[in-house]
C-alpha positions as CSV (number, residue, x, y, z in Angstrom):
1,X,-27.6,6.5,-6.3
2,X,-30.1,3.6,-5.9
3,X,-31.2,1.1,-8.5
4,X,-33.9,-1.5,-7.9
5,X,-34.1,-4.8,-9.5
6,X,-36.9,-7.4,-9.1
7,X,-35.1,-9.3,-6.3
8,X,-32.2,-7.1,-5.2
9,X,-31.3,-3.5,-4.6
10,X,-28.1,-1.7,-5.6
11,X,-27.0,1.5,-3.8
12,X,-23.8,3.4,-4.5
13,X,-22.6,5.8,-1.8
14,X,-19.2,7.3,-1.3
15,X,-17.6,5.0,-3.9
16,X,-19.0,1.9,-2.2
17,X,-21.8,-0.2,-3.8
18,X,-24.0,-2.2,-1.6
19,X,-26.0,-5.0,-3.2
20,X,-28.8,-6.3,-1.0
21,X,-30.7,-9.5,-1.6
22,X,-34.3,-8.3,-1.2
23,X,-36.8,-11.1,-0.8
24,X,-37.0,-10.9,3.0
25,X,-40.4,-12.6,3.1
26,X,-38.7,-15.7,1.6
27,X,-35.5,-15.3,3.6
28,X,-33.9,-14.1,0.3
29,X,-34.3,-17.5,-1.2
30,X,-32.4,-17.8,-4.5
31,X,-34.2,-17.9,-7.8
32,X,-33.2,-17.8,-11.5
33,X,-34.4,-14.2,-11.5
34,X,-32.1,-13.4,-8.6
35,X,-29.2,-14.8,-10.5
36,X,-30.0,-12.6,-13.5
37,X,-30.4,-9.6,-11.2
38,X,-27.1,-10.2,-9.4
39,X,-25.2,-10.7,-12.7
40,X,-26.7,-7.4,-13.9
41,X,-25.7,-5.6,-10.7
42,X,-22.0,-6.7,-11.1
43,X,-22.1,-5.6,-14.7
44,X,-23.3,-2.2,-13.4
45,X,-20.6,-1.9,-10.7
46,X,-17.8,-2.9,-13.2
47,X,-19.1,-0.3,-15.6
48,X,-19.2,2.5,-13.0
49,X,-15.8,4.1,-12.4
50,X,-17.2,5.8,-9.2
51,X,-17.5,2.3,-7.6
52,X,-14.4,1.3,-5.7
53,X,-15.7,-1.8,-3.9
54,X,-18.9,-3.9,-3.6
55,X,-20.6,-5.1,-0.4
56,X,-23.2,-7.9,-0.7
57,X,-25.7,-8.5,2.1
58,X,-29.3,-9.6,2.7
59,X,-32.5,-7.8,3.7
60,X,-34.2,-8.9,6.9
61,X,-33.1,-11.7,9.1
62,X,-31.4,-13.9,6.5
63,X,-28.5,-13.5,4.0
64,X,-29.9,-16.2,1.7
65,X,-31.6,-19.4,2.9
66,X,-30.7,-21.3,-0.2
67,X,-32.7,-22.2,-3.3
68,X,-36.4,-21.3,-3.3
69,X,-38.1,-24.7,-2.7
70,X,-41.5,-23.6,-3.9
71,X,-41.3,-26.2,-6.7
72,X,-41.1,-28.9,-4.1
73,X,-39.5,-32.2,-5.1
74,X,-39.0,-30.9,-8.6
75,X,-36.8,-27.9,-7.4
76,X,-33.6,-29.4,-8.7
77,X,-35.0,-31.6,-11.5
78,X,-34.1,-29.3,-14.4
79,X,-34.7,-32.0,-17.0
80,X,-38.4,-32.2,-15.8
81,X,-38.6,-28.4,-15.8
82,X,-37.2,-28.1,-19.3
83,X,-33.6,-27.3,-18.3
84,X,-34.6,-23.8,-17.3
85,X,-33.1,-22.3,-14.1
86,X,-32.6,-18.7,-15.3
87,X,-29.8,-19.6,-17.7
88,X,-29.7,-18.6,-21.4
89,X,-30.3,-20.9,-24.3
90,X,-33.4,-22.2,-26.0
91,X,-34.8,-25.7,-26.3
92,X,-34.1,-28.6,-24.0
93,X,-30.7,-30.3,-23.3
94,X,-32.5,-33.6,-23.4
95,X,-32.2,-35.1,-26.9
96,X,-35.0,-37.1,-28.6
97,X,-33.3,-40.4,-27.7
98,X,-33.2,-39.4,-24.0
99,X,-29.5,-38.6,-23.8
100,X,-28.4,-35.3,-22.4
101,X,-26.4,-32.6,-24.2
102,X,-24.2,-31.6,-21.2
103,X,-22.8,-28.7,-23.3
104,X,-26.2,-27.1,-23.6
105,X,-26.7,-23.8,-21.8
106,X,-29.8,-25.3,-20.1
107,X,-27.6,-27.7,-18.2
108,X,-25.5,-25.0,-16.6
109,X,-26.0,-24.4,-12.8
110,X,-27.4,-20.9,-12.2
111,X,-25.3,-20.6,-9.0
112,X,-22.2,-21.3,-11.0
113,X,-23.1,-18.6,-13.5
114,X,-23.3,-16.2,-10.6
115,X,-20.1,-17.2,-8.8
116,X,-18.1,-17.0,-12.1
117,X,-19.4,-13.5,-12.6
118,X,-18.4,-12.5,-9.1
119,X,-15.0,-14.1,-9.7
120,X,-14.6,-11.8,-12.7
121,X,-15.5,-8.6,-10.8
122,X,-13.1,-5.7,-11.4
123,X,-13.8,-4.4,-7.9
124,X,-13.1,-6.0,-4.5
125,X,-16.2,-7.8,-3.2
126,X,-17.1,-8.1,0.5
127,X,-19.8,-10.3,1.9
128,X,-21.7,-9.0,4.9
129,X,-23.4,-12.2,6.1
130,X,-26.2,-11.0,8.3
131,X,-28.1,-14.2,8.9
132,X,-28.9,-17.7,7.5
133,X,-26.6,-18.5,4.6
134,X,-27.4,-22.1,3.4
135,X,-26.8,-23.9,0.1
136,X,-26.4,-21.3,-2.6
137,X,-26.5,-18.7,0.2
138,X,-23.2,-20.2,1.4
139,X,-21.6,-21.0,-2.0
140,X,-22.3,-17.6,-3.6
141,X,-20.0,-16.1,-0.9
142,X,-16.9,-18.1,-1.9
143,X,-15.6,-15.9,-4.8
144,X,-16.0,-12.8,-2.6
145,X,-12.7,-11.5,-1.4
146,X,-13.7,-11.3,2.3
147,X,-16.7,-12.5,4.3
148,X,-17.7,-10.7,7.5
149,X,-20.4,-12.4,9.6
150,X,-23.0,-11.3,12.1
151,X,-22.8,-13.3,15.3
152,X,-26.3,-14.5,14.4
153,X,-25.2,-15.9,11.0
154,X,-25.6,-19.6,10.3
155,X,-23.9,-21.5,7.4
156,X,-24.6,-24.8,5.8
157,X,-23.3,-26.6,2.7
158,X,-26.4,-28.8,2.9
159,X,-26.4,-30.4,-0.6
160,X,-25.9,-34.0,0.5
161,X,-28.8,-33.6,2.8
162,X,-31.0,-32.6,-0.2
163,X,-29.8,-35.5,-2.3
164,X,-27.7,-33.3,-4.6
165,X,-24.0,-32.2,-4.7
166,X,-22.2,-28.9,-4.1
167,X,-22.8,-26.3,-6.9
168,X,-21.7,-22.8,-7.8
169,X,-18.2,-23.9,-8.6
170,X,-17.8,-24.5,-4.8
171,X,-15.7,-27.7,-5.4
172,X,-13.0,-25.3,-6.8
173,X,-13.5,-22.4,-4.3
174,X,-14.2,-24.0,-1.0
175,X,-11.1,-26.2,-0.6
176,X,-8.9,-23.3,-1.6
177,X,-10.4,-21.1,1.1
178,X,-10.6,-23.5,4.0
179,X,-8.6,-26.6,3.0
180,X,-9.8,-29.9,1.7
181,X,-10.4,-31.5,5.1
182,X,-12.6,-28.7,6.4
183,X,-14.4,-28.5,3.0
184,X,-15.2,-32.2,3.0
185,X,-16.4,-32.2,6.6
186,X,-18.9,-29.5,6.0
187,X,-20.1,-30.9,2.7
188,X,-20.3,-34.6,3.7
189,X,-22.3,-33.8,6.8
190,X,-24.4,-31.0,5.4
191,X,-24.8,-29.7,8.9
192,X,-25.6,-26.1,9.7
193,X,-23.0,-24.3,11.9
194,X,-22.5,-20.9,13.5
195,X,-20.4,-17.8,12.9
196,X,-17.7,-18.8,15.3
197,X,-17.1,-22.1,13.6
198,X,-17.0,-20.3,10.3
199,X,-14.4,-18.0,11.7
200,X,-12.3,-20.9,13.2
201,X,-12.6,-22.8,9.9
202,X,-11.4,-19.9,7.8
203,X,-14.6,-19.2,6.0
204,X,-15.1,-15.7,7.4
205,X,-12.7,-12.9,8.3
206,X,-14.4,-11.6,11.4
207,X,-17.6,-11.8,13.5
208,X,-19.6,-8.7,14.5
209,X,-22.7,-7.7,16.5
210,X,-25.6,-7.3,14.0
211,X,-25.6,-3.5,14.2
212,X,-21.9,-3.4,13.6
213,X,-21.8,-5.7,10.6
214,X,-22.4,-3.2,7.7
215,X,-20.3,-0.4,9.2
216,X,-17.4,-2.9,9.6
217,X,-17.8,-4.0,6.0
218,X,-17.9,-0.5,4.8
219,X,-14.9,0.5,6.8
220,X,-13.0,-2.5,5.3
221,X,-14.0,-1.5,1.8
222,X,-12.7,2.0,2.3
223,X,-9.5,0.8,3.9
224,X,-8.9,-1.4,0.9
225,X,-9.5,1.2,-1.8
226,X,-9.0,4.7,-0.4
227,X,-5.4,5.1,-1.3
228,X,-5.0,2.6,-4.1
229,X,-5.2,3.0,-7.9
230,X,-8.4,1.4,-9.1
231,X,-6.9,-0.1,-12.2
232,X,-4.1,-1.7,-10.1
233,X,-6.7,-3.1,-7.7
234,X,-8.7,-4.6,-10.6
235,X,-5.6,-6.2,-12.1
236,X,-4.4,-7.4,-8.7
237,X,-7.7,-9.1,-7.9
238,X,-7.7,-11.0,-11.2
239,X,-4.1,-12.0,-10.9
240,X,-4.5,-13.3,-7.4
241,X,-7.6,-15.3,-8.0
242,X,-6.4,-16.6,-11.4
243,X,-3.1,-17.8,-10.0
244,X,-4.9,-20.0,-7.4
245,X,-5.2,-22.5,-10.2
246,X,-1.8,-22.1,-11.8
247,X,0.3,-25.2,-12.1
248,X,3.7,-23.4,-11.8
249,X,5.0,-20.1,-10.5
250,X,6.2,-19.3,-14.0
251,X,2.6,-18.7,-15.0
252,X,2.5,-16.0,-12.3
253,X,5.8,-14.6,-13.5
254,X,4.5,-14.2,-17.0
255,X,1.4,-12.2,-15.8
256,X,3.4,-10.2,-13.3
257,X,5.9,-9.2,-15.9
258,X,3.3,-8.1,-18.4
259,X,1.4,-6.2,-15.7
260,X,4.5,-4.3,-14.4
261,X,5.6,-3.5,-18.0
262,X,2.3,-2.0,-19.0
263,X,1.4,-0.3,-15.7
264,X,4.9,1.0,-15.2
265,X,4.4,3.4,-18.1
266,X,1.0,4.5,-17.0
267,X,-0.1,7.9,-15.7
268,X,-1.0,6.2,-12.4
269,X,2.5,4.9,-11.9
270,X,4.0,8.3,-12.5
271,X,1.5,9.8,-10.1
272,X,2.2,7.1,-7.5
273,X,5.9,7.8,-7.5
274,X,5.6,11.6,-7.7
275,X,3.1,11.8,-4.9
276,X,5.3,9.7,-2.7
277,X,8.3,11.9,-3.3
278,X,6.3,15.1,-2.8
279,X,4.8,13.6,0.4
280,X,1.1,14.1,-0.7
281,X,-1.9,11.9,-1.3
282,X,-1.9,10.4,-4.8
283,X,-4.7,11.3,-7.3
284,X,-5.1,8.3,-9.6
285,X,-7.0,9.2,-12.8
286,X,-6.7,6.1,-14.9
287,X,-10.2,4.5,-15.3
288,X,-10.9,0.8,-15.0
289,X,-13.5,1.0,-17.8
290,X,-10.8,2.4,-20.2
291,X,-7.7,0.5,-19.0
292,X,-9.1,-3.0,-18.3
293,X,-9.9,-3.9,-21.9
294,X,-6.3,-3.4,-22.7
295,X,-5.3,-6.0,-20.0
296,X,-8.1,-8.5,-20.1
297,X,-6.5,-10.8,-22.7
298,X,-3.5,-11.4,-20.5
299,X,-5.5,-13.8,-18.4
300,X,-6.7,-16.3,-21.0
301,X,-9.8,-17.3,-18.9
302,X,-12.6,-19.6,-20.0
303,X,-15.4,-17.9,-21.9
304,X,-18.2,-18.6,-19.4
305,X,-19.3,-15.6,-17.4
């Protein structure tokens, strides 16, 4: 199954969805429309019980070369552009007296809207970083569960070199992935670095020859999901990511206890034990689209998507 959006494509094959950023003539530069398309694609993969995992990659020689700079010096001046960067909400966040309503939807960073949506994905997400990944091209990867890189990939948290600051909730994600020292080094300097440094620094899981990248990502996606209950995977993903910000292990204990209580009586749990005792492959029939609404309120997450 293939679905085309304005700036991306979505293909589902054998239970694996592949989202491809598809502006190769612009090195897949990020726009407000791309944010809208990517959010819609993750809505689609969450709603499709045939999808077990999601791979994100880029068309052509780049993954994503950052924000589209076609607006020149006004690229990041959202006040000048009416607060519009693809986000919802009418009117301007700038009040008549010149003050800014920072609670206005128009203030929200479009990269952050995307990374929060990826954070909430019910399916594992794997980045297959095939080339240049700079600015939002680097930060959109951070809420993905794994990042695999081509040996031609280049990364850059270049915000300070553009006179702005890190976005896409990267001040939360990046230090948790690579440590505060490494995060600050990359963000202070804004320098672009290669796949081997990304591997050494903990940003990527592995480095591959270009032709091997997507097959390796697909093999990992299948390994992660082939023998596991989809509802359990969805819940585990949310539990692990959410608990990165927990202040005490008691918070994890509360969620673990609720999860084990509810899933312990499920058809999947009965099948998991029975198949083990009968020495056969399990056939898990619980559906994420049916079971997740019953569990979602356990996590008490902020309302922003």
